[in-house]
C-alpha positions as CSV (number, residue, x, y, z in Angstrom):
1,M,36.1,4.6,30.7
2,A,36.5,4.1,34.2
3,H,33.3,6.0,35.0
4,T,31.4,3.9,32.5
5,R,32.5,0.6,34.1
6,E,31.3,1.9,37.5
7,L,27.9,2.7,35.9
8,M,27.6,-0.8,34.3
9,K,28.6,-2.4,37.5
10,E,25.9,-0.5,39.3
11,F,23.3,-1.3,36.6
12,L,24.0,-5.0,36.7
13,L,23.9,-5.4,40.4
14,P,21.5,-8.2,41.7
15,G,18.1,-6.6,42.5
16,G,19.4,-3.5,40.8
17,V,17.6,-1.3,38.4
18,G,18.9,-3.3,35.3
19,E,17.5,-6.5,36.5
20,R,14.2,-4.9,37.2
21,L,14.0,-3.5,33.7
22,Q,14.8,-7.0,32.4
23,K,12.0,-8.6,34.2
24,S,9.7,-5.9,32.9
25,L,10.9,-6.6,29.3
26,E,10.3,-10.3,29.8
27,R,6.9,-9.6,31.0
28,R,6.2,-7.5,27.9
29,A,7.4,-10.3,25.7
30,R,4.9,-12.8,27.2
31,K,2.1,-10.4,26.3
32,T,2.9,-9.4,22.9
33,E,3.7,-11.1,19.5
34,N,7.0,-9.2,19.4
35,W,8.2,-7.0,22.3
36,L,10.5,-4.9,20.1
37,S,8.4,-4.3,16.7
38,D,6.1,-1.4,18.0
39,W,9.0,0.2,19.8
40,W,11.3,-0.1,17.0
41,M,8.6,1.4,14.7
42,Q,8.3,4.3,16.8
43,S,11.8,5.2,17.8
44,A,13.4,4.4,14.3
45,Y,10.8,6.1,12.2
46,L,7.4,7.7,13.3
47,D,8.8,9.6,16.4
48,S,11.5,11.2,14.1
49,R,11.2,14.7,13.2
50,M,13.5,14.8,10.3
51,P,12.3,14.9,6.7
52,V,11.8,11.2,5.3
53,A,13.4,12.4,2.0
54,M,17.2,11.6,2.4
55,Y,17.2,10.9,6.2
56,T,15.3,7.7,6.4
57,S,13.8,6.8,2.9
58,P,15.9,5.1,0.6
59,G,16.3,5.2,-3.1
60,V,16.7,2.3,-5.8
61,V,18.3,2.8,-9.2
62,L,17.5,0.5,-11.7
63,P,19.5,0.0,-15.0
64,K,19.1,2.8,-17.4
65,M,16.5,2.2,-20.1
66,H,17.1,3.1,-23.6
67,F,14.1,4.8,-24.4
68,Q,14.6,8.6,-25.3
69,D,11.1,9.8,-25.6
70,R,7.6,9.9,-23.8
71,Q,6.2,7.0,-26.0
72,G,9.0,4.7,-24.5
73,Q,8.6,6.2,-21.1
74,M,4.8,5.4,-21.4
75,R,5.3,1.7,-22.3
76,F,7.9,1.0,-20.0
77,A,5.7,2.4,-17.1
78,A,2.9,0.3,-18.3
79,K,4.9,-2.7,-18.4
80,L,6.3,-1.8,-14.7
81,I,2.6,-1.1,-13.3
82,A,1.6,-4.4,-14.8
83,G,4.4,-6.3,-13.2
84,V,3.7,-4.8,-9.7
85,L,0.0,-5.9,-10.2
86,D,1.2,-9.5,-10.9
87,F,3.0,-9.5,-7.6
88,K,0.1,-8.1,-5.9
89,S,-1.9,-11.0,-7.2
90,M,0.4,-13.2,-4.9
91,I,-0.1,-11.1,-1.9
92,D,-3.8,-11.2,-2.6
93,S,-3.9,-14.9,-3.0
94,E,-1.4,-15.3,-0.3
95,T,0.7,-17.6,-2.6
96,L,3.8,-15.6,-2.1
97,P,6.5,-18.2,-1.4
98,V,8.0,-18.2,2.1
99,E,11.5,-17.4,2.3
100,Y,14.3,-19.4,4.3
101,L,17.6,-18.5,5.7
102,G,19.7,-21.5,7.1
103,G,16.6,-23.8,6.7
104,K,14.5,-21.7,8.8
105,P,11.4,-19.8,7.5
106,L,11.5,-16.0,7.8
107,C,8.5,-14.0,8.8
108,M,6.9,-12.6,5.5
109,D,4.7,-9.8,7.2
110,Q,6.6,-7.1,5.7
111,Y,5.6,-8.0,2.2
112,Y,1.9,-7.4,3.2
113,Q,2.6,-3.9,4.4
114,V,4.2,-2.1,1.4
115,L,1.3,-1.9,-1.2
116,S,-1.8,0.4,-0.3
117,S,0.0,1.9,2.6
118,C,1.1,5.5,3.5
119,R,2.5,7.5,6.3
120,I,0.3,10.1,8.1
121,P,2.2,13.1,9.6
122,G,1.4,13.7,13.2
123,P,2.2,16.7,15.6
124,K,4.4,14.6,17.7
125,R,4.3,11.2,16.0
126,D,3.5,9.8,12.8
127,T,1.2,6.9,11.9
128,V,1.3,4.3,9.1
129,V,-2.1,3.3,7.6
130,N,-2.5,0.2,5.4
131,H,-5.5,0.4,3.3
132,A,-5.1,-3.0,1.8
133,I,-6.6,-4.4,5.2
134,G,-10.4,-4.1,4.9
135,K,-13.5,-5.1,2.9
136,N,-13.0,-2.7,0.0
137,P,-9.2,-2.5,-0.7
138,P,-8.1,0.0,-3.3
139,T,-8.1,-0.9,-7.0
140,H,-6.3,2.3,-8.2
141,I,-2.9,3.7,-8.3
142,T,-1.7,7.3,-8.4
143,V,0.3,8.9,-11.2
144,V,1.9,12.3,-10.9
145,H,3.3,13.8,-14.2
146,N,5.9,16.5,-14.1
147,F,5.4,17.7,-17.7
148,Q,8.2,20.5,-18.1
149,M,8.3,23.1,-21.0
150,R,11.7,24.4,-20.5
151,E,13.3,27.5,-21.9
152,S,16.8,27.4,-23.2
153,W,19.2,30.0,-24.4
154,K,21.9,29.5,-27.1
155,R,24.3,32.0,-28.5
156,D,24.7,31.9,-32.2
157,G,27.9,32.8,-34.2
158,A,27.0,36.3,-34.2
159,G,26.9,36.4,-30.4
160,D,23.1,36.8,-30.2
161,L,21.3,34.8,-27.6
162,W,18.6,32.8,-29.0
163,R,15.7,31.5,-26.8
164,R,13.3,28.4,-27.5
165,W,10.8,26.5,-25.7
166,S,11.0,22.7,-25.7
167,T,9.0,19.8,-24.0
168,H,12.3,18.2,-22.9
169,T,15.9,19.3,-22.4
170,Q,17.6,16.5,-24.2
171,T,17.5,17.9,-28.0
172,R,20.5,19.4,-29.5
173,N,19.1,20.9,-32.8
174,T,20.5,23.8,-34.7
175,R,18.8,26.9,-35.3
176,G,17.9,25.9,-38.8
177,D,16.1,22.8,-38.0
178,R,14.6,23.7,-34.8
179,E,11.5,25.0,-36.0
180,S,10.8,21.6,-38.0
181,Q,11.6,19.5,-35.1
182,E,10.0,20.8,-32.1
183,T,6.2,21.0,-31.6
184,G,4.2,23.5,-30.0
185,A,3.1,27.3,-30.4
186,A,5.9,30.0,-29.8
187,A,6.0,31.4,-26.6
188,S,4.2,34.6,-26.0
189,P,6.2,37.8,-25.7
190,G,6.4,39.5,-22.4
191,P,8.5,39.5,-19.4
192,V,10.5,36.4,-18.7
193,H,11.4,35.4,-15.1
194,T,14.5,33.1,-15.2
195,A,15.6,30.9,-12.4
196,A,18.7,33.3,-11.9
197,G,16.3,36.0,-10.8
198,I,16.6,37.8,-14.2
199,R,13.7,39.8,-15.6
200,C,14.0,40.2,-19.3
201,S,11.6,41.5,-22.0
202,P,11.8,40.0,-25.5
203,P,10.9,42.0,-28.5
204,P,7.8,41.4,-30.5
205,I,7.9,38.2,-32.4
206,R,8.3,39.2,-36.0
207,H,7.3,35.6,-37.5
208,R,5.9,32.4,-36.5
209,A,9.1,30.7,-35.4
210,L,10.1,29.1,-32.0
211,V,13.2,31.2,-31.8
212,W,14.2,34.6,-32.0
213,P,17.1,36.8,-31.2
214,W,17.1,39.7,-28.9
215,D,19.8,42.1,-27.5
216,W,20.7,40.1,-24.4
217,R,23.7,42.2,-23.2
218,K,22.3,45.1,-21.4
219,Q,19.7,43.0,-19.5
220,V,21.6,39.8,-18.8
221,E,25.2,40.6,-18.6
222,K,25.2,41.8,-14.9
223,K,23.8,38.7,-13.7
224,M,25.4,36.3,-16.2
225,E,27.7,34.7,-13.6
226,L,24.5,33.4,-11.8
227,L,23.7,31.5,-15.1
228,T,26.8,29.4,-14.6
229,E,25.4,27.4,-11.8
230,V,21.9,27.4,-13.2
231,T,22.8,26.0,-16.4
232,A,25.4,23.6,-15.4
233,G,24.9,20.1,-16.9
234,A,23.0,21.5,-20.0
235,G,23.9,20.4,-23.6
236,E,26.7,21.8,-25.4
237,G,26.4,25.0,-26.7
238,E,23.1,25.4,-24.9
239,A,22.1,26.6,-21.5
240,L,19.0,25.7,-19.7
241,V,17.6,28.7,-17.8
242,D,13.8,28.1,-16.6
243,G,10.6,27.0,-18.0
244,V,7.0,26.2,-17.1
245,G,5.2,23.1,-16.8
246,G,2.3,21.2,-15.5
247,L,2.4,18.7,-12.2
248,M,-0.7,16.9,-11.5
249,F,-1.7,13.9,-9.7
250,F,-4.2,11.4,-11.3
251,V,-6.3,8.4,-10.0
252,L,-5.6,5.6,-12.4
253,D,-7.9,2.6,-11.8
254,V,-5.8,-0.7,-12.8
255,Y,-8.8,-3.2,-12.6
256,N,-11.3,-4.0,-15.1
257,S,-15.0,-4.3,-13.9
258,D,-14.7,-8.0,-13.8
259,G,-11.6,-7.7,-11.3
260,S,-9.0,-8.6,-13.8
261,P,-5.9,-6.3,-14.0
262,L,-5.5,-3.9,-16.9
263,T,-3.3,-5.2,-19.7
264,V,0.0,-3.5,-20.5
265,D,-1.9,-1.9,-23.7
266,Q,-4.8,-0.7,-21.6
267,I,-2.4,0.8,-19.1
268,C,-0.5,2.5,-22.0
269,V,-3.5,4.2,-23.3
270,Q,-4.5,5.4,-19.9
271,L,-1.0,6.9,-19.5
272,E,-1.2,8.5,-22.7
273,K,-4.4,10.2,-21.5
274,I,-2.9,11.3,-18.5
275,W,0.2,12.7,-20.4
276,N,-2.2,14.7,-22.8
277,T,-4.3,16.2,-19.8
278,S,-1.0,17.3,-18.1
279,L,-0.4,19.7,-21.1
280,Q,-3.3,21.7,-20.1
281,T,-2.3,22.7,-16.5
282,N,0.4,24.4,-14.6
283,K,-0.3,23.5,-11.0
284,E,1.5,24.1,-7.8
285,P,3.8,21.1,-6.7
286,V,1.6,20.0,-3.7
287,G,3.8,16.8,-3.2
288,I,6.8,18.8,-2.0
289,L,5.0,19.8,1.2
290,T,5.7,16.0,2.2
291,S,9.5,16.6,1.9
292,N,9.5,19.0,4.9
293,H,10.3,18.6,8.6
294,R,7.6,16.4,10.0
295,N,6.3,18.9,12.5
296,T,6.0,21.7,9.6
297,W,4.5,19.2,7.3
298,G,2.1,18.0,10.0
299,K,0.9,21.6,10.4
300,A,0.7,22.1,6.7
301,Y,-1.1,18.9,6.3
302,N,-3.9,19.8,8.7
303,N,-4.2,23.2,6.9
304,L,-4.2,21.3,3.5
305,I,-7.1,19.0,4.5
306,K,-9.3,21.6,5.8
307,D,-10.7,22.0,2.5
308,K,-12.9,19.2,1.4
309,T,-11.6,18.9,-2.2
310,N,-8.0,18.8,-1.0
311,K,-8.8,16.2,1.5
312,E,-10.4,13.9,-0.9
313,S,-7.5,14.3,-3.1
314,V,-5.0,13.6,-0.4
315,R,-7.0,10.4,0.6
316,A,-7.0,9.2,-2.9
317,I,-3.1,9.3,-2.8
318,Q,-2.8,7.7,0.6
319,K,-5.1,4.9,-0.4
320,S,-3.7,4.1,-3.7
321,I,-1.9,0.8,-4.2
322,F,1.3,2.6,-5.1
323,T,2.3,5.7,-6.9
324,V,4.1,6.1,-10.2
325,C,6.1,9.4,-11.0
326,L,6.5,10.5,-14.4
327,D,9.7,12.7,-14.4
328,A,10.8,15.4,-16.5
329,P,14.3,14.6,-17.9
330,K,17.3,16.3,-16.1
331,P,20.2,17.9,-18.2
332,R,22.7,15.5,-19.9
333,V,25.7,15.0,-17.8
334,S,28.9,12.9,-18.4
335,D,28.6,9.1,-18.0
336,E,30.9,9.5,-15.0
337,M,28.3,11.8,-13.2
338,Y,25.1,9.8,-14.6
339,H,25.0,7.2,-11.7
340,N,25.3,9.8,-9.2
341,K,22.7,12.3,-10.5
342,V,20.2,9.4,-10.9
343,A,20.8,8.1,-7.3
344,A,20.0,11.7,-6.2
345,Q,17.0,11.7,-8.2
346,M,15.6,8.7,-6.5
347,L,16.5,9.9,-3.2
348,H,15.0,13.5,-3.4
349,G,14.1,14.3,-7.1
350,G,16.8,17.1,-7.7
351,G,15.2,20.0,-6.2
352,S,12.1,22.3,-6.6
353,R,13.1,23.1,-10.2
354,W,13.3,19.5,-11.2
355,N,11.3,16.6,-9.9
356,S,11.3,17.0,-6.0
357,G,7.5,18.1,-6.3
358,N,6.8,15.0,-8.5
359,R,6.5,13.0,-5.2
360,W,4.4,12.1,-2.5
361,F,7.2,11.1,0.0
362,D,5.0,9.6,2.5
363,K,3.7,7.0,0.1
364,T,5.4,3.7,0.9
365,L,6.1,2.8,-2.9
366,Q,6.8,5.2,-5.5
367,F,8.1,4.1,-8.8
368,I,10.3,6.9,-10.7
369,I,10.4,6.8,-14.5
370,G,12.2,9.7,-16.4
371,E,11.6,10.6,-19.9
372,D,15.5,10.1,-20.4
373,G,15.5,6.6,-19.3
374,S,16.3,7.1,-15.9
375,C,14.3,4.8,-13.6
376,G,14.1,3.4,-10.1
377,L,11.9,4.1,-6.8
378,T,12.0,5.5,-3.3
379,Y,10.2,4.0,-0.4
380,E,9.1,5.2,3.0
381,H,10.9,3.1,5.3
382,A,8.4,2.6,8.3
383,A,6.4,-0.1,6.7
384,A,9.3,-2.4,5.7
385,E,13.1,-3.2,5.3
386,G,15.1,-3.3,2.2
387,P,14.8,-7.2,1.4
388,P,11.1,-7.1,0.6
389,I,11.4,-4.2,-1.6
390,V,14.4,-5.6,-3.7
391,F,12.5,-9.0,-3.8
392,L,9.6,-7.1,-5.4
393,V,12.0,-5.1,-7.7
394,D,13.3,-8.5,-9.0
395,H,10.0,-9.8,-9.6
396,V,9.0,-6.8,-11.7
397,V,12.2,-6.8,-13.8
398,D,11.7,-10.4,-14.3
399,Y,8.0,-9.9,-15.4
400,M,9.1,-7.1,-17.7
401,R,11.5,-9.3,-19.4
402,R,8.8,-11.6,-20.6
403,N,7.2,-11.2,-24.0
404,E,3.7,-12.6,-23.1
405,M,0.9,-11.7,-25.5
406,V,-2.2,-10.8,-23.4
407,R,-5.5,-10.2,-25.4
408,T,-6.6,-6.6,-24.5
409,P,-10.4,-6.6,-23.9
410,M,-12.3,-4.2,-26.4
411,I,-13.7,-2.2,-23.3
412,P,-13.6,1.5,-23.3
413,L,-11.7,2.7,-20.2
414,P,-12.8,5.9,-18.4
415,M,-10.7,8.9,-18.2
416,P,-8.2,8.8,-15.3
417,L,-9.2,11.2,-12.5
418,K,-7.6,14.4,-12.1
419,L,-7.1,15.2,-8.6
420,R,-7.7,18.9,-7.7
421,F,-6.2,20.9,-4.9
422,N,-7.4,24.4,-3.7
423,I,-4.4,26.3,-3.2
424,T,-5.0,29.2,-0.5
425,P,-2.3,31.9,0.2
426,E,-1.3,30.0,3.3
427,I,-0.9,26.7,1.5
428,K,1.1,28.4,-1.3
429,K,3.4,30.0,1.4
430,D,3.9,26.5,2.8
431,I,4.7,25.1,-0.7
432,E,7.4,28.0,-1.3
433,K,9.0,27.1,2.3
434,A,9.1,23.4,1.4
435,K,10.7,24.2,-2.0
436,Q,13.4,26.3,-0.1
437,N,14.0,23.5,2.3
438,M,14.1,20.9,-0.2
439,N,16.6,22.9,-2.4
440,I,18.8,23.3,0.8
441,M,18.7,19.4,1.4
442,V,19.4,18.7,-2.3
443,H,22.6,20.8,-1.9
444,E,23.5,19.4,1.3
445,L,23.7,15.7,0.3
446,D,26.7,14.6,-1.6
447,V,25.9,11.2,-3.5
448,R,28.6,9.1,-5.2
449,V,27.9,5.8,-7.1
450,L,30.9,3.4,-7.2
451,N,30.7,0.7,-9.9
452,F,33.5,-1.5,-8.7
453,S,34.2,-3.6,-11.9
454,H,37.3,-5.5,-10.9
455,Y,35.6,-8.4,-9.2
456,G,32.5,-9.5,-7.3
457,R,31.3,-12.0,-4.6
458,K,32.8,-14.8,-6.4
459,F,36.5,-13.7,-5.6
460,P,36.1,-13.8,-1.7
461,R,34.1,-17.0,-2.0
462,S,37.0,-18.5,-4.0
463,H,39.2,-17.9,-0.8
464,K,36.3,-19.2,1.5
465,M,35.5,-15.9,2.9
466,S,32.1,-14.3,3.3
467,P,31.6,-11.5,0.6
468,D,29.7,-9.4,3.1
469,A,32.2,-9.6,6.0
470,F,35.1,-9.0,3.1
471,I,33.3,-5.9,1.9
472,Q,32.8,-4.5,5.5
473,M,36.7,-5.1,6.2
474,A,37.3,-3.2,3.1
475,L,35.1,-0.4,4.4
476,Q,37.0,-0.5,7.7
477,L,40.3,-0.2,5.8
478,A,39.2,2.8,3.7
479,Y,37.9,4.7,6.7
480,Y,41.2,3.7,8.6
481,R,43.4,5.1,5.9
482,M,41.4,8.1,5.4
483,Y,41.0,9.2,8.9
484,Q,44.1,7.1,10.8
485,T,41.4,5.8,13.3
486,C,38.4,3.7,13.3
487,C,34.7,4.5,14.1
488,P,31.5,3.1,15.3
489,T,30.1,1.2,12.4
490,Y,26.5,0.1,11.9
491,E,25.5,-2.9,9.4
492,S,21.7,-3.7,9.3
493,A,20.9,-7.4,10.0
494,S,17.4,-9.2,9.5
495,L,15.5,-10.3,12.6
496,R,12.8,-12.0,10.2
497,M,13.4,-15.3,11.9
498,F,11.2,-14.0,14.6
499,K,7.5,-12.9,13.8
500,L,7.2,-9.3,13.0
501,G,11.0,-9.1,13.1
502,R,12.7,-6.0,11.7
503,T,16.5,-5.4,12.2
504,E,19.4,-5.7,14.5
505,A,22.8,-4.0,14.3
506,I,25.9,-5.8,13.6
507,R,29.0,-3.6,14.9
508,S,31.6,-4.3,12.3
509,T,34.3,-2.2,14.0
510,T,36.1,-4.8,16.3
511,T,39.4,-5.3,17.9
512,E,40.2,-8.0,15.2
513,S,39.1,-5.3,12.4
514,L,41.5,-2.6,13.8
515,Q,44.3,-5.0,14.0
516,F,43.9,-5.9,10.3
517,T,43.4,-2.2,9.1
518,Q,46.5,-1.4,11.1
519,S,48.8,-4.1,9.7
520,M,47.7,-3.3,6.0
521,D,50.1,-0.4,5.7
522,D,52.6,-1.7,8.5
523,P,55.9,-2.5,6.6
524,S,56.9,-4.7,9.5
525,K,54.1,-7.3,8.8
526,N,54.4,-9.5,6.0
527,N,51.7,-10.6,3.7
528,G,51.0,-13.8,5.4
529,E,50.5,-12.1,8.9
530,K,48.1,-9.6,7.0
531,A,46.3,-12.4,5.6
532,A,45.8,-14.2,8.8
533,L,44.5,-10.9,10.5
534,L,42.0,-10.6,7.7
535,E,40.7,-14.3,8.0
536,K,40.6,-13.5,11.9
537,A,38.4,-10.3,11.4
538,I,36.1,-11.9,8.7
539,K,35.4,-14.8,11.3
540,V,34.6,-12.5,14.2
541,H,32.3,-10.3,11.8
542,R,30.5,-13.7,10.7
543,E,30.2,-14.7,14.5
544,H,28.6,-11.4,15.3
545,T,26.3,-11.6,12.3
546,H,25.2,-15.1,13.4
547,M,24.5,-13.6,16.7
548,A,22.5,-10.6,15.4
549,I,20.2,-12.4,13.0
550,H,19.5,-15.0,15.9
551,G,18.5,-12.3,18.1
552,Q,21.5,-12.1,20.2
553,G,22.8,-8.7,19.4
554,I,23.0,-5.8,21.9
555,E,21.5,-2.6,20.2
556,R,17.8,-3.7,20.3
557,H,18.2,-5.3,23.6
558,M,19.5,-2.0,25.1
559,L,16.7,-0.2,23.3
560,G,14.1,-2.4,25.0
561,L,15.6,-1.8,28.3
562,K,15.7,2.1,27.7
563,M,12.1,2.1,26.5
564,V,11.0,0.1,29.5
565,A,12.7,2.6,31.7
566,I,11.0,5.7,29.8
567,E,7.6,3.9,30.5
568,D,8.3,2.8,33.9
569,L,10.8,5.0,35.9
570,T,10.6,8.7,36.7
571,S,14.4,9.0,35.2
572,L,16.4,7.2,32.8
573,P,19.4,5.2,34.3
574,E,22.5,7.1,34.1
575,I,24.1,4.3,31.7
576,F,21.7,5.5,29.1
577,M,23.2,9.2,29.4
578,D,26.9,8.2,29.7
579,T,29.1,9.8,27.3
580,S,30.5,6.5,26.1
581,Y,27.1,5.2,25.4
582,A,26.2,8.0,23.3
583,V,29.7,7.9,21.4
584,S,29.3,4.0,20.6
585,S,26.0,4.7,19.2
586,H,27.3,7.7,17.1
587,F,27.5,5.5,13.7
588,N,30.0,7.3,11.3
589,L,29.5,4.3,8.9
590,Y,26.1,3.4,8.4
591,T,26.0,0.6,6.1
592,S,23.8,-2.2,4.5
593,Q,24.0,-5.0,2.0
594,V,20.9,-5.2,0.1
595,G,21.4,-8.1,-2.2
596,S,19.5,-8.1,-5.5
597,K,19.3,-10.3,-8.5
598,T,18.9,-7.0,-10.6
599,D,22.0,-5.1,-11.2
600,C,20.8,-2.0,-9.3
601,H,22.0,0.5,-6.6
602,M,20.3,1.2,-3.4
603,C,21.1,4.4,-1.6
604,F,20.5,6.3,1.5
605,G,21.6,9.1,3.7
606,P,24.0,9.1,6.5
607,M,22.9,8.4,10.1
608,V,24.8,11.2,11.7
609,P,25.9,14.6,10.4
610,D,29.6,13.9,10.2
611,G,29.1,10.3,8.8
612,Y,28.5,8.4,5.6
613,G,25.8,6.2,4.3
614,V,27.1,3.2,2.4
615,C,24.8,0.7,0.6
616,Y,26.0,-2.2,-1.6
617,N,24.8,-4.9,-3.8
618,P,27.5,-7.7,-4.6
619,M,27.0,-9.2,-7.9
620,D,29.0,-12.2,-9.2
621,D,31.6,-10.1,-11.0
622,H,31.1,-6.7,-9.7
623,I,29.8,-4.6,-6.7
624,N,27.4,-1.6,-6.7
625,F,28.2,1.0,-4.1
626,A,26.3,4.1,-3.1
627,V,28.2,6.4,-0.8
628,T,26.5,9.4,0.8
629,A,27.9,12.4,3.1
630,F,26.7,15.8,3.9
631,N,28.5,18.7,2.1
632,S,28.2,20.7,5.4
633,C,30.6,18.7,7.2
634,E,34.2,19.6,6.5
635,E,35.4,16.2,7.8
636,T,33.6,14.1,5.3
637,N,33.7,13.5,1.5
638,A,31.8,10.9,-0.3
639,T,34.1,10.9,-3.4
640,K,37.3,10.6,-1.3
641,L,35.9,7.6,0.6
642,S,34.8,5.9,-2.4
643,M,38.5,6.2,-3.8
644,F,39.7,4.7,-0.6
645,L,37.2,1.9,-0.6
646,E,38.2,1.0,-4.3
647,D,41.9,1.1,-3.3
648,A,41.2,-1.0,-0.4
649,L,39.2,-3.8,-2.2
650,L,42.0,-3.9,-4.8
651,D,44.8,-4.2,-2.2
652,M,42.9,-7.0,-0.4
653,K,42.6,-8.9,-3.6
654,T,46.4,-8.4,-4.3
655,L,47.3,-9.5,-0.7
656,L,45.2,-12.8,-1.1
657,E,46.6,-13.4,-4.7
658,Q,50.1,-13.1,-3.4
659,V,49.7,-15.2,-0.5
660,S,48.1,-17.9,-2.5
661,K,50.8,-17.7,-5.1
662,A,53.5,-17.9,-2.3
663,Q,51.8,-21.1,-0.7
């Protein structure tokens, strides 16, 4: 630290490099609407070469819907689309109510950036294009449908393995009623390529049934152990192996010729057309290319759009108002694992065998609706922060609860346009590489959802404590108990009090927070002392929060000085290359409160390889957490941190109750 103090002393000398950089920053501030916004967009998002899926794009999990078939999926999707269009009407008419914080109006610019926008890959830096700005704003959305006809194996009482084809994986029928309950023609005999790499040739079909036995032992037994992993999570007595399906993008016009939005019934009819058309195709998952490393995707993008048809299809996706992803269902899992799996589905789609190809990850807004009732969204982060997204979500959820009867015009609607892609051998190779990389990323990320049901934000408020600061101290306590040390912690704070403002960082780890966490398991400290240290830590956190949202934080100021130095100087000042500066910015805990009226979860990946991503939504009587970590790091464990977090929250409640009782 002595070396760091010397560097800071030198940096702050009158007339020194720090003062020169500060004056340059002030000149920039006088010439621009916001001296930070462009630099932040570049450094935080557009310059990053990491994949957007998992690394920067958050996922949002909405409460599970209770439909269990495609008709319910289509109807729900139609209502959701209508709800987003209702939100869009406020954007178009500029009647969106201005938000306030502490009596001060907030900048609403981000709300106008999320619809009809898309990220475009570049060789060194990406761009974001907003197609809503112009004379002819888009009137269509894109719908991508992952129709999966999957093959499953089931061993009967005689030990024979039976095979069946199904349009989904959720049925659990006996062999006897399978023929009457499932639709479709029997699979043609011939070689079967399974996900485990097994090549099996079934015998000829002896009758028109959807299932048939064959001697599985000789051809399958050698690799049966591989099926254990492949079939994990399939229904009881049933093993999902592999399948075929269609994956296609469609353009769906969502406005009538008179400019009025389509009604829910009209949208539902159009979605049914899309579903039926999807059955006729078996296309490459072009969308999975967008999940790749940005340099890799940039090269593949340029190769893809060389073809005129491909270019037109890509432009249609980029210009669309938003995208709706109709996902194939995943295998059933326990109630305990359900939220984890759905959160992962919203972040990355579950891998190439599932729904990762059923995305265009560069699209700012993608609403995801699974046939099994799972639903939510993922959004590309460059255009906006979390609060505008959850405001939109709350509006849509509220809209969908209404039962307004809208008269549907008796107007024939055109068939939604199927987007076509010409897949060359080179593009096919790019797709296969993207599949492999996505599967690696999927196995790399551990996602754990904690539905903390013991209390919500009302409890800390009852003790005159900030719910956000209270939760942050619980995170500090959980981390300290797990590692016996504290770590740099990042909490996102809004800068929307300023025009075009984005975020500032609240540093939750302080001397006061460390004193509190150390005291909690110190037998020499009584409850009164522990509670006093908690109150002090929360007070300091609130002070730091107030400073951050009013533009008095340190992270963005330091970023500005660094960016000026990069532009104006031949070399960076030593302070920016100092070890202490690097360590202080290595945020092992990357956290954010995204408060929503909807009982939803938001999730995102860690900021650093040996860190955690923690997002939380405090409701009145419970708190929704999503914790992520990378499996490749032996030191991190999302499940373990979630357990420590739950214990910390319970212990803090017990502490305050005991102190109150004693008083």
